[in-house]
C-alpha positions, 0 to 999 in steps of 0.5 A: 433682626429686630429694629432697635429704637433708642430713647434719649433723655438728653442727658450729658452722659449718653453720648460719652458713655455710649448708652440710651435712656431706653432701648426698644427691640421688637416687643421689649423696652429696656430702661437703663439705670435711672436716678434722680440726678440733675444735669450736674450729676447731683441728686435733686433730692439729696438725703431723701431716698423716697423722693429719689425713688419717686423721681427715678420711677417718673423718669422711667415712666416717661421713657416707657411712654416715649417708647409707646409702652406703659408701666403696666407692660413692665415685667422686670425691675431692679433697684439699687440702694446705698443704705439698708436704712432705705430698703423699706422706703424704696420698697414702698414706692415700688409697691405703690407703683407696681402693686397690681402689676407685680413684676419680677423684681430685685432690690440690692444694697450697693456700696455706692452709686456714681455720685455720693448724693445718689441713694437710689437707682432703678431699672425696668424691662417692659414687654408687650404681648 
C-alpha cells in the first residue's frame, strides 16, 4: 500500500469537512477543488473570473510545490465556472499556464459554488514518471 501524505492549506474547512488541499499517493498528487476564497469564505476578487482563476491556480501551484511536484507534472485539470460568460477568460488563464503542458482537461458550467461570490473552482492531478 502506498504511503498517503496530506498537504494542508490551513483553511478552516479541512478538518470539519474531512479533506486536504492535496493528497500525495505514490507518484501522484491530487489537488482538491480550489477557489480564491479568503478565510471568511468570500472571493478575494469578487466579480472578476480572470483574477479568481489566476489566484486559484496560484494556490494549486503552491500545493503542488509543497508536495514536491511542479505544474509540468500536471496530467489532468478540471474547471468549474458559474457563468457561460466567463468561459473564455478562464480558458485563457488555463492556456497561459498549461499551453505547453496540455494536460487532459474539463471545463464545466455549474449552477453555483459554495459561496455566491465564487465564480471559478479548479482541480488538478499531477504524476511523476
